[in-house]
Structures are given as C-alpha cells and as structure tokens.
C-alpha angles and dihedrals in degrees: 000000000000115000111237116229125209115209098190095182092055091046092050091050091051089048091052091051091051091050091052091050091051092049090052088059095054117107119264094243132119091260092042091052092049093050090044092055093048092046093048093051096045097036099048100038098080092068098059091036090056091049091051092048090051088060091060116131097213140013090258090050090050091053091047093051095041092050090050091088091058120085133193117254114270119251129199 
C-alpha cells in the first residue's frame, strides 16, 4: 500500500488561493466588503503562520509561535 504524504504547506497555499477566489466573487457592497476583509484575513493567515512556526528553534518555541494566532475570548 502506498503511504500517503501530507504536504501541509502546499495544502495551506492552495486553501489561501481558493479563499481569494471566493472573495473575488463576493458582491461589491458594504456588507460584501466587510465579509471579504474578514474572510481574507482569517482564510489566508494559516499559511504564513505555519511557515513561521516551521522556523521554530525548539518544540516549546513551535508551540509558542503556533499558539500565537489564537486569542483569548473577549470579556466585557
């Protein structure tokens, strides 16, 4: 049986490209622009975050960098 490989970086790049293509199809309205901005930021950030985490110098450093994209829930 052939072993399946997972090239996460390549998959994240393809995902980012698909997100950009989806955003390009959104209507040019106030709501469409708002959603487009949110979608672009959230949908394209995993790719550079993964690249940065791959440059970590230790397992602890990797966890620290990878968790950097996560934020605590907001409180009032």
